[in-house]
C-alpha positions, 0 to 999 in steps of 0.5 A, a space after each residue: 500500500 502506497 501512502 503519501 501526501 500529494 497535495 496540501 499544506 504540510 507546515 506553517 512557519 511563523 513568529 506570530 502563532 496567534 495568526 495561525 489556526 487549524 490542524 497543521 504543524 506550526 513551527 514558531 520562530 523568534 523573528 521573521 528572518 528565522 521564519 524565512 530560513 526555517 521555511 526554506 529548509 523545510 521546503 527542501 527537506 519535504 520537496 515542497 514549495 514555500 509561500 509567503 503570505 506577507 503577514 509574517 506567515 509562511 506555508 509549506 505546500 506540496 503541489 
C-alpha cells in the first residue's frame, strides 16, 4: 500500500502563532528572518514549495 501526501499544506512557519489556526504543524520562530530560513529548509527537506503570505506567515505546500 502506497501512502503519501500529494497535495496540501504540510507546515506553517511563523513568529506570530496567534495568526495561525487549524490542524497543521506550526513551527514558531523568534523573528521573521528565522521564519524565512526555517521555511526554506523545510521546503527542501519535504520537496515542497514555500509561500509567503506577507503577514509574517509562511506555508509549506506540496503541489
